HTML snippet that shows the backbone in 3Dmol.js (N, CA, C, O; Angstrom):
<script src="https://3Dmol.org/build/3Dmol-min.js"></script>
<div id="view" style="width:600px;height:400px;position:relative"></div>
<script>
const pdb = `
ATOM      1  N   MET A   1     -16.482   7.500  -0.106  1.00  0.00           N
ATOM      2  CA  MET A   1     -16.602   6.070   0.387  1.00  0.00           C
ATOM      3  C   MET A   1     -15.362   5.773   1.089  1.00  0.00           C
ATOM      4  O   MET A   1     -14.319   6.402   0.911  1.00  0.00           O
ATOM      5  N   THR A   2     -15.521   4.690   1.977  1.00  0.00           N
ATOM      6  CA  THR A   2     -14.127   4.383   2.697  1.00  0.00           C
ATOM      7  C   THR A   2     -14.281   3.128   2.506  1.00  0.00           C
ATOM      8  O   THR A   2     -15.324   2.475   2.488  1.00  0.00           O
ATOM      9  N   THR A   3     -12.343   2.536   2.249  1.00  0.00           N
ATOM     10  CA  THR A   3     -13.028   1.142   1.820  1.00  0.00           C
ATOM     11  C   THR A   3     -11.417   0.616   2.685  1.00  0.00           C
ATOM     12  O   THR A   3     -10.447   1.374   2.673  1.00  0.00           O
ATOM     13  N   THR A   4     -11.360  -1.067   3.543  1.00  0.00           N
ATOM     14  CA  THR A   4     -10.061  -0.937   3.846  1.00  0.00           C
ATOM     15  C   THR A   4     -10.278  -2.267   3.233  1.00  0.00           C
ATOM     16  O   THR A   4     -11.280  -2.981   3.278  1.00  0.00           O
ATOM     17  N   VAL A   5      -8.335  -2.589   2.239  1.00  0.00           N
ATOM     18  CA  VAL A   5      -7.684  -3.825   1.770  1.00  0.00           C
ATOM     19  C   VAL A   5      -6.832  -4.328   3.328  1.00  0.00           C
ATOM     20  O   VAL A   5      -6.491  -3.820   4.396  1.00  0.00           O
ATOM     21  N   VAL A   6      -6.789  -5.353   2.780  1.00  0.00           N
ATOM     22  CA  VAL A   6      -5.239  -5.844   3.073  1.00  0.00           C
ATOM     23  C   VAL A   6      -4.509  -6.655   2.585  1.00  0.00           C
ATOM     24  O   VAL A   6      -4.755  -7.698   1.978  1.00  0.00           O
ATOM     25  N   ILE A   7      -3.362  -6.054   2.917  1.00  0.00           N
ATOM     26  CA  ILE A   7      -2.726  -6.032   2.203  1.00  0.00           C
ATOM     27  C   ILE A   7      -1.211  -7.390   2.930  1.00  0.00           C
ATOM     28  O   ILE A   7      -0.749  -7.662   4.038  1.00  0.00           O
ATOM     29  N   GLN A   8      -0.968  -7.865   1.446  1.00  0.00           N
ATOM     30  CA  GLN A   8       1.075  -8.646   2.148  1.00  0.00           C
ATOM     31  C   GLN A   8       2.797  -7.434   1.716  1.00  0.00           C
ATOM     32  O   GLN A   8       3.250  -6.337   1.391  1.00  0.00           O
ATOM     33  N   ASN A   9       2.982  -8.542   2.005  1.00  0.00           N
ATOM     34  CA  ASN A   9       4.023  -7.991   2.703  1.00  0.00           C
ATOM     35  C   ASN A   9       4.682  -6.246   3.657  1.00  0.00           C
ATOM     36  O   ASN A   9       5.690  -5.540   3.693  1.00  0.00           O
ATOM     37  N   LEU A  10       3.782  -6.289   4.050  1.00  0.00           N
ATOM     38  CA  LEU A  10       3.950  -4.705   5.224  1.00  0.00           C
ATOM     39  C   LEU A  10       4.348  -5.313   6.542  1.00  0.00           C
ATOM     40  O   LEU A  10       3.706  -6.050   7.291  1.00  0.00           O
ATOM     41  N   LYS A  11       5.867  -4.702   6.666  1.00  0.00           N
ATOM     42  CA  LYS A  11       6.647  -4.976   8.339  1.00  0.00           C
ATOM     43  C   LYS A  11       6.483  -4.120   8.878  1.00  0.00           C
ATOM     44  O   LYS A  11       5.878  -4.566   9.854  1.00  0.00           O
ATOM     45  N   CYS A  12       6.594  -2.741   9.063  1.00  0.00           N
ATOM     46  CA  CYS A  12       7.422  -1.574   9.061  1.00  0.00           C
ATOM     47  C   CYS A  12       6.532  -0.245   9.264  1.00  0.00           C
ATOM     48  O   CYS A  12       5.321  -0.174   9.476  1.00  0.00           O
ATOM     49  N   GLY A  13       7.356   0.650   9.154  1.00  0.00           N
ATOM     50  CA  GLY A  13       7.130   1.927   9.848  1.00  0.00           C
ATOM     51  C   GLY A  13       7.604   2.048   8.257  1.00  0.00           C
ATOM     52  O   GLY A  13       6.690   2.128   7.436  1.00  0.00           O
ATOM     53  N   GLY A  14       8.830   2.063   7.821  1.00  0.00           N
ATOM     54  CA  GLY A  14       9.673   1.927   6.230  1.00  0.00           C
ATOM     55  C   GLY A  14       8.102   1.592   5.477  1.00  0.00           C
ATOM     56  O   GLY A  14       8.129   1.999   4.316  1.00  0.00           O
ATOM     57  N   CYS A  15       7.306   1.219   5.693  1.00  0.00           N
ATOM     58  CA  CYS A  15       6.914   0.251   4.487  1.00  0.00           C
ATOM     59  C   CYS A  15       5.666   0.865   4.513  1.00  0.00           C
ATOM     60  O   CYS A  15       5.035   0.948   3.459  1.00  0.00           O
ATOM     61  N   VAL A  16       5.079   1.435   5.843  1.00  0.00           N
ATOM     62  CA  VAL A  16       3.972   2.129   5.979  1.00  0.00           C
ATOM     63  C   VAL A  16       4.230   4.312   4.817  1.00  0.00           C
ATOM     64  O   VAL A  16       3.384   4.978   4.220  1.00  0.00           O
ATOM     65  N   HIS A  17       5.783   4.586   5.070  1.00  0.00           N
ATOM     66  CA  HIS A  17       5.688   5.160   5.383  1.00  0.00           C
ATOM     67  C   HIS A  17       5.802   5.380   3.420  1.00  0.00           C
ATOM     68  O   HIS A  17       5.244   6.334   2.878  1.00  0.00           O
ATOM     69  N   THR A  18       6.670   4.241   2.552  1.00  0.00           N
ATOM     70  CA  THR A  18       7.258   4.494   1.559  1.00  0.00           C
ATOM     71  C   THR A  18       5.115   4.980   0.703  1.00  0.00           C
ATOM     72  O   THR A  18       4.725   5.920   0.011  1.00  0.00           O
ATOM     73  N   ILE A  19       4.238   3.501   1.407  1.00  0.00           N
ATOM     74  CA  ILE A  19       2.868   3.738   0.057  1.00  0.00           C
ATOM     75  C   ILE A  19       2.428   4.718   1.028  1.00  0.00           C
ATOM     76  O   ILE A  19       2.123   5.688   0.334  1.00  0.00           O
ATOM     77  N   THR A  20       2.196   5.053   2.398  1.00  0.00           N
ATOM     78  CA  THR A  20       1.288   6.754   2.113  1.00  0.00           C
ATOM     79  C   THR A  20       2.021   7.147   1.152  1.00  0.00           C
ATOM     80  O   THR A  20       1.429   7.259   0.079  1.00  0.00           O
ATOM     81  N   LYS A  21       3.414   7.465   1.169  1.00  0.00           N
ATOM     82  CA  LYS A  21       3.794   8.900   0.091  1.00  0.00           C
ATOM     83  C   LYS A  21       3.379   8.471  -1.196  1.00  0.00           C
ATOM     84  O   LYS A  21       3.086   9.347  -2.010  1.00  0.00           O
ATOM     85  N   LYS A  22       3.270   6.787  -1.659  1.00  0.00           N
ATOM     86  CA  LYS A  22       2.931   6.610  -3.008  1.00  0.00           C
ATOM     87  C   LYS A  22       1.316   6.855  -2.975  1.00  0.00           C
ATOM     88  O   LYS A  22       1.024   6.995  -4.162  1.00  0.00           O
ATOM     89  N   LEU A  23       0.688   6.919  -2.565  1.00  0.00           N
ATOM     90  CA  LEU A  23      -1.091   6.425  -2.480  1.00  0.00           C
ATOM     91  C   LEU A  23      -1.511   7.782  -2.682  1.00  0.00           C
ATOM     92  O   LEU A  23      -2.491   7.911  -3.415  1.00  0.00           O
ATOM     93  N   GLN A  24      -0.673   9.495  -1.898  1.00  0.00           N
ATOM     94  CA  GLN A  24      -0.809  10.275  -1.890  1.00  0.00           C
ATOM     95  C   GLN A  24      -0.850  10.796  -2.791  1.00  0.00           C
ATOM     96  O   GLN A  24      -1.545  11.806  -2.909  1.00  0.00           O
ATOM     97  N   THR A  25      -0.207  10.360  -3.654  1.00  0.00           N
ATOM     98  CA  THR A  25      -0.492  11.170  -5.302  1.00  0.00           C
ATOM     99  C   THR A  25      -1.372  11.099  -6.301  1.00  0.00           C
ATOM    100  O   THR A  25      -1.520  11.592  -7.420  1.00  0.00           O
ATOM    101  N   LEU A  26      -2.177   9.989  -5.246  1.00  0.00           N
ATOM    102  CA  LEU A  26      -3.438   9.790  -6.610  1.00  0.00           C
ATOM    103  C   LEU A  26      -4.391  10.841  -5.715  1.00  0.00           C
ATOM    104  O   LEU A  26      -4.635  10.876  -4.509  1.00  0.00           O
ATOM    105  N   GLU A  27      -4.925  11.879  -7.100  1.00  0.00           N
ATOM    106  CA  GLU A  27      -6.515  12.909  -6.445  1.00  0.00           C
ATOM    107  C   GLU A  27      -7.354  12.355  -5.450  1.00  0.00           C
ATOM    108  O   GLU A  27      -7.542  12.658  -4.271  1.00  0.00           O
ATOM    109  N   ASP A  28      -7.795  11.518  -6.150  1.00  0.00           N
ATOM    110  CA  ASP A  28      -9.363  10.733  -4.812  1.00  0.00           C
ATOM    111  C   ASP A  28      -8.716  10.213  -4.190  1.00  0.00           C
ATOM    112  O   ASP A  28      -9.266   9.252  -4.729  1.00  0.00           O
ATOM    113  N   VAL A  29      -7.656   9.580  -3.169  1.00  0.00           N
ATOM    114  CA  VAL A  29      -7.322   8.732  -1.991  1.00  0.00           C
ATOM    115  C   VAL A  29      -7.281   9.832  -1.065  1.00  0.00           C
ATOM    116  O   VAL A  29      -6.746  10.822  -1.565  1.00  0.00           O
ATOM    117  N   SER A  30      -7.724  10.005   0.284  1.00  0.00           N
ATOM    118  CA  SER A  30      -7.355  10.931   1.464  1.00  0.00           C
ATOM    119  C   SER A  30      -8.161  10.543   2.627  1.00  0.00           C
ATOM    120  O   SER A  30      -9.345  10.453   2.303  1.00  0.00           O
ATOM    121  N   GLN A  31      -7.958  10.292   3.812  1.00  0.00           N
ATOM    122  CA  GLN A  31      -7.964  10.177   5.199  1.00  0.00           C
ATOM    123  C   GLN A  31      -7.341   8.467   4.758  1.00  0.00           C
ATOM    124  O   GLN A  31      -7.940   7.392   4.732  1.00  0.00           O
ATOM    125  N   LEU A  32      -5.792   8.849   4.430  1.00  0.00           N
ATOM    126  CA  LEU A  32      -5.976   7.746   4.645  1.00  0.00           C
ATOM    127  C   LEU A  32      -4.574   6.322   5.763  1.00  0.00           C
ATOM    128  O   LEU A  32      -3.395   6.601   5.550  1.00  0.00           O
ATOM    129  N   GLU A  33      -4.712   5.546   6.369  1.00  0.00           N
ATOM    130  CA  GLU A  33      -4.448   5.257   7.528  1.00  0.00           C
ATOM    131  C   GLU A  33      -4.151   3.590   6.616  1.00  0.00           C
ATOM    132  O   GLU A  33      -4.437   3.106   5.521  1.00  0.00           O
ATOM    133  N   ILE A  34      -3.257   3.085   8.137  1.00  0.00           N
ATOM    134  CA  ILE A  34      -2.465   2.131   7.774  1.00  0.00           C
ATOM    135  C   ILE A  34      -2.257   1.280   8.840  1.00  0.00           C
ATOM    136  O   ILE A  34      -2.112   1.662  10.001  1.00  0.00           O
ATOM    137  N   ASP A  35      -2.240   0.118   8.463  1.00  0.00           N
ATOM    138  CA  ASP A  35      -2.384  -0.613   9.754  1.00  0.00           C
ATOM    139  C   ASP A  35      -1.374  -1.260  10.141  1.00  0.00           C
ATOM    140  O   ASP A  35      -1.518  -2.469   9.955  1.00  0.00           O
ATOM    141  N   VAL A  36      -0.485  -0.997  10.566  1.00  0.00           N
ATOM    142  CA  VAL A  36       1.164  -2.337  10.535  1.00  0.00           C
ATOM    143  C   VAL A  36       0.462  -3.901  11.122  1.00  0.00           C
ATOM    144  O   VAL A  36       0.905  -5.042  10.994  1.00  0.00           O
ATOM    145  N   GLU A  37      -1.000  -3.326  11.909  1.00  0.00           N
ATOM    146  CA  GLU A  37      -0.147  -4.985  13.225  1.00  0.00           C
ATOM    147  C   GLU A  37      -1.658  -5.944  12.020  1.00  0.00           C
ATOM    148  O   GLU A  37      -2.131  -7.077  12.102  1.00  0.00           O
ATOM    149  N   ASN A  38      -1.888  -5.023  11.249  1.00  0.00           N
ATOM    150  CA  ASN A  38      -3.691  -5.796  10.796  1.00  0.00           C
ATOM    151  C   ASN A  38      -3.490  -6.073   9.547  1.00  0.00           C
ATOM    152  O   ASN A  38      -4.479  -6.507   8.957  1.00  0.00           O
ATOM    153  N   ASP A  39      -2.023  -5.908   8.632  1.00  0.00           N
ATOM    154  CA  ASP A  39      -2.337  -5.933   7.216  1.00  0.00           C
ATOM    155  C   ASP A  39      -2.979  -5.036   6.679  1.00  0.00           C
ATOM    156  O   ASP A  39      -3.051  -5.258   5.471  1.00  0.00           O
ATOM    157  N   ARG A  40      -3.732  -3.684   7.116  1.00  0.00           N
ATOM    158  CA  ARG A  40      -4.625  -3.156   6.662  1.00  0.00           C
ATOM    159  C   ARG A  40      -4.703  -1.536   5.869  1.00  0.00           C
ATOM    160  O   ARG A  40      -3.817  -0.762   6.230  1.00  0.00           O
ATOM    161  N   VAL A  41      -5.308  -1.219   5.242  1.00  0.00           N
ATOM    162  CA  VAL A  41      -4.835  -0.257   3.707  1.00  0.00           C
ATOM    163  C   VAL A  41      -6.113   0.487   4.385  1.00  0.00           C
ATOM    164  O   VAL A  41      -7.003  -0.356   4.501  1.00  0.00           O
ATOM    165  N   SER A  42      -6.570   1.854   4.915  1.00  0.00           N
ATOM    166  CA  SER A  42      -7.433   2.214   4.554  1.00  0.00           C
ATOM    167  C   SER A  42      -7.985   4.092   3.801  1.00  0.00           C
ATOM    168  O   SER A  42      -7.313   5.099   3.573  1.00  0.00           O
ATOM    169  N   TYR A  43      -9.172   3.847   3.670  1.00  0.00           N
ATOM    170  CA  TYR A  43      -8.291   5.602   2.438  1.00  0.00           C
ATOM    171  C   TYR A  43     -10.433   5.492   2.277  1.00  0.00           C
ATOM    172  O   TYR A  43     -11.285   4.620   2.446  1.00  0.00           O
ATOM    173  N   ASN A  44     -10.410   6.679   1.943  1.00  0.00           N
ATOM    174  CA  ASN A  44     -12.228   7.350   1.998  1.00  0.00           C
ATOM    175  C   ASN A  44     -11.363   7.871  -0.230  1.00  0.00           C
ATOM    176  O   ASN A  44     -10.308   7.942  -0.860  1.00  0.00           O
ATOM    177  N   PHE A  45     -12.442   7.998  -0.330  1.00  0.00           N
ATOM    178  CA  PHE A  45     -12.249   7.962  -2.460  1.00  0.00           C
ATOM    179  C   PHE A  45     -13.588   7.878  -2.767  1.00  0.00           C
ATOM    180  O   PHE A  45     -14.464   7.039  -2.556  1.00  0.00           O
ATOM    181  N   ASN A  46     -13.516   9.428  -3.564  1.00  0.00           N
ATOM    182  CA  ASN A  46     -15.117   9.516  -4.302  1.00  0.00           C
ATOM    183  C   ASN A  46     -15.049   8.555  -6.316  1.00  0.00           C
ATOM    184  O   ASN A  46     -15.944   8.377  -7.142  1.00  0.00           O
ATOM    185  N   ASN A  47     -13.950   8.292  -6.326  1.00  0.00           N
ATOM    186  CA  ASN A  47     -14.318   7.527  -7.575  1.00  0.00           C
ATOM    187  C   ASN A  47     -13.856   6.303  -7.776  1.00  0.00           C
ATOM    188  O   ASN A  47     -12.650   6.095  -7.908  1.00  0.00           O
ATOM    189  N   ARG A  48     -15.082   5.011  -7.839  1.00  0.00           N
ATOM    190  CA  ARG A  48     -14.239   3.639  -8.231  1.00  0.00           C
ATOM    191  C   ARG A  48     -13.671   3.127  -8.544  1.00  0.00           C
ATOM    192  O   ARG A  48     -13.127   2.039  -8.357  1.00  0.00           O
ATOM    193  N   SER A  49     -13.719   4.476  -9.579  1.00  0.00           N
ATOM    194  CA  SER A  49     -11.780   3.949 -10.708  1.00  0.00           C
ATOM    195  C   SER A  49      -9.890   4.041  -9.437  1.00  0.00           C
ATOM    196  O   SER A  49      -8.700   3.784  -9.615  1.00  0.00           O
ATOM    197  N   THR A  50     -10.770   4.561  -8.283  1.00  0.00           N
ATOM    198  CA  THR A  50      -9.459   5.060  -7.460  1.00  0.00           C
ATOM    199  C   THR A  50      -9.373   3.496  -6.658  1.00  0.00           C
ATOM    200  O   THR A  50      -8.322   3.106  -6.147  1.00  0.00           O
ATOM    201  N   VAL A  51     -10.429   2.825  -6.644  1.00  0.00           N
ATOM    202  CA  VAL A  51      -9.849   1.217  -4.971  1.00  0.00           C
ATOM    203  C   VAL A  51      -8.799   0.972  -6.634  1.00  0.00           C
ATOM    204  O   VAL A  51      -7.747   1.610  -6.653  1.00  0.00           O
ATOM    205  N   ASP A  52      -9.098   0.154  -7.819  1.00  0.00           N
ATOM    206  CA  ASP A  52      -8.535   0.328  -9.063  1.00  0.00           C
ATOM    207  C   ASP A  52      -6.884   0.392  -8.676  1.00  0.00           C
ATOM    208  O   ASP A  52      -6.031  -0.416  -8.309  1.00  0.00           O
ATOM    209  N   GLN A  53      -6.947   1.838  -8.981  1.00  0.00           N
ATOM    210  CA  GLN A  53      -5.258   2.117  -8.591  1.00  0.00           C
ATOM    211  C   GLN A  53      -4.759   2.155  -7.760  1.00  0.00           C
ATOM    212  O   GLN A  53      -3.529   2.152  -7.707  1.00  0.00           O
ATOM    213  N   VAL A  54      -5.561   2.207  -6.733  1.00  0.00           N
ATOM    214  CA  VAL A  54      -5.031   1.671  -5.559  1.00  0.00           C
ATOM    215  C   VAL A  54      -4.235   0.059  -5.488  1.00  0.00           C
ATOM    216  O   VAL A  54      -3.041  -0.163  -5.287  1.00  0.00           O
ATOM    217  N   LYS A  55      -5.111  -0.720  -5.676  1.00  0.00           N
ATOM    218  CA  LYS A  55      -4.814  -1.691  -5.835  1.00  0.00           C
ATOM    219  C   LYS A  55      -3.241  -2.318  -6.851  1.00  0.00           C
ATOM    220  O   LYS A  55      -2.342  -3.157  -6.880  1.00  0.00           O
ATOM    221  N   GLU A  56      -3.656  -1.502  -7.332  1.00  0.00           N
ATOM    222  CA  GLU A  56      -2.595  -1.818  -8.531  1.00  0.00           C
ATOM    223  C   GLU A  56      -1.041  -1.233  -8.233  1.00  0.00           C
ATOM    224  O   GLU A  56       0.047  -1.589  -8.686  1.00  0.00           O
ATOM    225  N   LYS A  57      -1.430  -0.139  -7.236  1.00  0.00           N
ATOM    226  CA  LYS A  57       0.122   0.777  -7.577  1.00  0.00           C
ATOM    227  C   LYS A  57       0.647   0.326  -5.724  1.00  0.00           C
ATOM    228  O   LYS A  57       1.678   0.917  -5.402  1.00  0.00           O
ATOM    229  N   LEU A  58       0.056  -0.592  -4.611  1.00  0.00           N
ATOM    230  CA  LEU A  58       0.328  -1.422  -4.067  1.00  0.00           C
ATOM    231  C   LEU A  58       0.708  -2.841  -4.602  1.00  0.00           C
ATOM    232  O   LEU A  58       1.880  -3.087  -4.320  1.00  0.00           O
ATOM    233  N   LYS A  59       0.169  -3.726  -5.199  1.00  0.00           N
ATOM    234  CA  LYS A  59       1.606  -4.683  -6.499  1.00  0.00           C
ATOM    235  C   LYS A  59       2.390  -3.670  -6.568  1.00  0.00           C
ATOM    236  O   LYS A  59       3.367  -3.713  -5.821  1.00  0.00           O
ATOM    237  N   VAL A  60       2.248  -2.592  -7.362  1.00  0.00           N
ATOM    238  CA  VAL A  60       3.814  -2.274  -7.884  1.00  0.00           C
ATOM    239  C   VAL A  60       4.792  -1.791  -7.072  1.00  0.00           C
ATOM    240  O   VAL A  60       5.903  -1.456  -7.482  1.00  0.00           O
ATOM    241  N   LEU A  61       4.233  -1.711  -5.307  1.00  0.00           N
ATOM    242  CA  LEU A  61       5.474  -1.214  -4.783  1.00  0.00           C
ATOM    243  C   LEU A  61       5.895  -2.915  -3.296  1.00  0.00           C
ATOM    244  O   LEU A  61       6.663  -2.922  -2.333  1.00  0.00           O
ATOM    245  N   GLY A  62       5.089  -3.869  -3.766  1.00  0.00           N
ATOM    246  CA  GLY A  62       5.565  -5.221  -3.842  1.00  0.00           C
ATOM    247  C   GLY A  62       4.621  -5.554  -2.417  1.00  0.00           C
ATOM    248  O   GLY A  62       5.133  -6.054  -1.416  1.00  0.00           O
ATOM    249  N   TYR A  63       3.731  -5.332  -2.473  1.00  0.00           N
ATOM    250  CA  TYR A  63       2.283  -5.008  -1.559  1.00  0.00           C
ATOM    251  C   TYR A  63       1.123  -5.555  -2.562  1.00  0.00           C
ATOM    252  O   TYR A  63       0.276  -4.789  -3.021  1.00  0.00           O
ATOM    253  N   PRO A  64       1.155  -6.839  -2.839  1.00  0.00           N
ATOM    254  CA  PRO A  64      -0.376  -6.770  -3.132  1.00  0.00           C
ATOM    255  C   PRO A  64      -1.568  -7.692  -2.158  1.00  0.00           C
ATOM    256  O   PRO A  64      -1.408  -8.509  -1.251  1.00  0.00           O
ATOM    257  N   ILE A  65      -2.095  -7.454  -2.440  1.00  0.00           N
ATOM    258  CA  ILE A  65      -3.462  -7.757  -1.836  1.00  0.00           C
ATOM    259  C   ILE A  65      -4.028  -9.003  -1.294  1.00  0.00           C
ATOM    260  O   ILE A  65      -4.891  -9.549  -1.981  1.00  0.00           O
ATOM    261  N   MET A  66      -3.694  -9.537  -0.197  1.00  0.00           N
ATOM    262  CA  MET A  66      -5.002 -10.643   0.422  1.00  0.00           C
ATOM    263  C   MET A  66      -5.555 -11.517  -0.855  1.00  0.00           C
ATOM    264  O   MET A  66      -6.416 -11.001  -1.567  1.00  0.00           O
ATOM    265  N   GLY A  67      -5.104 -12.743  -1.132  1.00  0.00           N
ATOM    266  CA  GLY A  67      -5.697 -13.478  -2.037  1.00  0.00           C
ATOM    267  C   GLY A  67      -4.960 -13.458  -3.395  1.00  0.00           C
ATOM    268  O   GLY A  67      -4.907 -14.519  -4.018  1.00  0.00           O
ATOM    269  N   GLU A  68      -4.457 -12.487  -3.849  1.00  0.00           N
ATOM    270  CA  GLU A  68      -3.547 -12.399  -5.003  1.00  0.00           C
ATOM    271  C   GLU A  68      -2.056 -13.219  -4.531  1.00  0.00           C
ATOM    272  O   GLU A  68      -1.631 -13.596  -3.439  1.00  0.00           O
ATOM    273  N   THR A  69      -1.494 -13.284  -5.990  1.00  0.00           N
ATOM    274  CA  THR A  69      -0.011 -14.044  -5.512  1.00  0.00           C
ATOM    275  C   THR A  69       0.672 -13.657  -5.283  1.00  0.00           C
ATOM    276  O   THR A  69       1.218 -12.737  -5.892  1.00  0.00           O
ATOM    277  N   ASN A  70       1.037 -14.192  -4.203  1.00  0.00           N
ATOM    278  CA  ASN A  70       2.806 -13.322  -3.718  1.00  0.00           C
ATOM    279  C   ASN A  70       3.908 -13.324  -4.112  1.00  0.00           C
ATOM    280  O   ASN A  70       4.856 -13.499  -3.346  1.00  0.00           O
ATOM    281  N   THR A  71       4.089 -13.075  -5.771  1.00  0.00           N
ATOM    282  CA  THR A  71       5.433 -14.001  -6.065  1.00  0.00           C
ATOM    283  C   THR A  71       6.569 -12.952  -5.302  1.00  0.00           C
ATOM    284  O   THR A  71       6.491 -11.822  -4.820  1.00  0.00           O
ATOM    285  N   TYR A  72       7.678 -13.979  -5.470  1.00  0.00           N
ATOM    286  CA  TYR A  72       9.378 -13.753  -4.425  1.00  0.00           C
ATOM    287  C   TYR A  72       9.939 -12.537  -5.119  1.00  0.00           C
ATOM    288  O   TYR A  72      11.038 -12.075  -4.810  1.00  0.00           O
ATOM    289  N   PHE A  73       9.058 -11.946  -6.202  1.00  0.00           N
ATOM    290  CA  PHE A  73       9.113 -10.571  -7.643  1.00  0.00           C
ATOM    291  C   PHE A  73       8.936  -9.749  -5.868  1.00  0.00           C
ATOM    292  O   PHE A  73       9.837  -9.160  -5.271  1.00  0.00           O
ATOM    293  N   ASN A  74       7.494  -9.975  -5.376  1.00  0.00           N
ATOM    294  CA  ASN A  74       6.797  -9.007  -4.824  1.00  0.00           C
ATOM    295  C   ASN A  74       7.287  -8.808  -3.596  1.00  0.00           C
ATOM    296  O   ASN A  74       7.344  -7.723  -3.016  1.00  0.00           O
ATOM    297  N   LYS A  75       7.780 -10.252  -3.039  1.00  0.00           N
ATOM    298  CA  LYS A  75       8.171 -10.152  -1.464  1.00  0.00           C
ATOM    299  C   LYS A  75       9.165  -9.167  -1.959  1.00  0.00           C
ATOM    300  O   LYS A  75       8.570  -8.099  -1.818  1.00  0.00           O
ATOM    301  N   ALA A  76      10.615  -8.842  -2.578  1.00  0.00           N
ATOM    302  CA  ALA A  76      11.762  -8.936  -2.284  1.00  0.00           C
ATOM    303  C   ALA A  76      11.377  -6.705  -3.085  1.00  0.00           C
ATOM    304  O   ALA A  76      11.820  -5.667  -2.593  1.00  0.00           O
ATOM    305  N   LYS A  77      10.478  -6.863  -4.317  1.00  0.00           N
ATOM    306  CA  LYS A  77      10.262  -4.986  -4.444  1.00  0.00           C
ATOM    307  C   LYS A  77       9.650  -4.759  -2.377  1.00  0.00           C
ATOM    308  O   LYS A  77      10.447  -4.174  -1.643  1.00  0.00           O
ATOM    309  N   SER A  78       8.624  -5.149  -1.911  1.00  0.00           N
ATOM    310  CA  SER A  78       8.670  -4.890  -1.023  1.00  0.00           C
ATOM    311  C   SER A  78       9.305  -4.567  -0.104  1.00  0.00           C
ATOM    312  O   SER A  78       9.150  -3.566   0.596  1.00  0.00           O
ATOM    313  N   PHE A  79      10.258  -5.571   0.002  1.00  0.00           N
ATOM    314  CA  PHE A  79      11.383  -4.841   0.980  1.00  0.00           C
ATOM    315  C   PHE A  79      12.887  -4.060   0.617  1.00  0.00           C
ATOM    316  O   PHE A  79      13.902  -3.984   1.309  1.00  0.00           O
ATOM    317  N   ILE A  80      12.541  -3.408  -1.032  1.00  0.00           N
ATOM    318  CA  ILE A  80      13.255  -1.582  -1.410  1.00  0.00           C
ATOM    319  C   ILE A  80      12.419  -0.744  -1.264  1.00  0.00           C
ATOM    320  O   ILE A  80      12.840   0.413  -1.262  1.00  0.00           O
ATOM    321  N   SER A  81      10.651  -0.997  -1.053  1.00  0.00           N
ATOM    322  CA  SER A  81      10.114  -0.034  -1.222  1.00  0.00           C
ATOM    323  C   SER A  81      10.171   0.279   0.678  1.00  0.00           C
ATOM    324  O   SER A  81      10.218   1.368   1.251  1.00  0.00           O
ATOM    325  N   CYS A  82      10.144  -1.157   1.295  1.00  0.00           N
ATOM    326  CA  CYS A  82      10.241  -1.483   2.637  1.00  0.00           C
ATOM    327  C   CYS A  82      11.912  -0.251   2.584  1.00  0.00           C
ATOM    328  O   CYS A  82      11.803   0.975   2.615  1.00  0.00           O
ATOM    329  N   ALA A  83      12.757  -0.710   2.535  1.00  0.00           N
ATOM    330  CA  ALA A  83      14.377  -0.102   2.641  1.00  0.00           C
ATOM    331  C   ALA A  83      14.516   1.818   2.666  1.00  0.00           C
ATOM    332  O   ALA A  83      15.135   2.644   3.337  1.00  0.00           O
ATOM    333  N   THR A  84      13.412   1.848   1.360  1.00  0.00           N
ATOM    334  CA  THR A  84      13.619   3.427   0.951  1.00  0.00           C
ATOM    335  C   THR A  84      12.545   4.066   1.606  1.00  0.00           C
ATOM    336  O   THR A  84      12.817   5.112   2.195  1.00  0.00           O
ATOM    337  N   GLY A  85      11.289   3.625   1.630  1.00  0.00           N
ATOM    338  CA  GLY A  85      10.829   4.215   3.356  1.00  0.00           C
ATOM    339  C   GLY A  85      11.579   4.453   4.592  1.00  0.00           C
ATOM    340  O   GLY A  85      11.692   5.636   4.912  1.00  0.00           O
ATOM    341  N   LYS A  86      12.079   3.628   5.303  1.00  0.00           N
ATOM    342  CA  LYS A  86      13.130   3.445   6.164  1.00  0.00           C
ATOM    343  C   LYS A  86      14.211   4.932   6.315  1.00  0.00           C
ATOM    344  O   LYS A  86      14.463   5.531   7.361  1.00  0.00           O
ATOM    345  N   LEU A  87      14.683   5.237   4.999  1.00  0.00           N
ATOM    346  CA  LEU A  87      15.119   6.073   4.206  1.00  0.00           C
ATOM    347  C   LEU A  87      15.346   7.252   4.561  1.00  0.00           C
ATOM    348  O   LEU A  87      16.440   7.739   4.844  1.00  0.00           O
ATOM    349  N   ASN A  88      14.152   7.837   4.560  1.00  0.00           N
ATOM    350  CA  ASN A  88      13.035   8.875   3.501  1.00  0.00           C
ATOM    351  C   ASN A  88      11.924   9.374   4.938  1.00  0.00           C
ATOM    352  O   ASN A  88      11.225  10.387   4.930  1.00  0.00           O
ATOM    353  N   GLN A  89      11.994   8.562   5.865  1.00  0.00           N
ATOM    354  CA  GLN A  89      11.532   8.961   6.702  1.00  0.00           C
ATOM    355  C   GLN A  89      12.321   9.908   7.257  1.00  0.00           C
ATOM    356  O   GLN A  89      11.950  10.506   8.267  1.00  0.00           O
TER     357      GLN A  89
END
`;
const viewer = $3Dmol.createViewer("view");
viewer.addModel(pdb, "pdb");
viewer.setStyle({}, {cartoon: {color: "spectrum"}});
viewer.zoomTo();
viewer.render();
</script>
């Protein structure tokens, strides 16, 4: 199955690099695509529990799903994730 989520705080290629690296560690995630312009993360999965795992992983990185609370802490985490992604590209 394929799903797309709209996330908050997605800014650049550094964010994409960090999100890609972290989500690829989940066994059931494949065909990962991240659209910076539209704040979208799309991926294939087989197990419904993967969707919750992806949402939680994104939140931990500072990229909560659109509609969820976006605290200053989440925003700060996203800047750190972004910077880390830029350094590791």
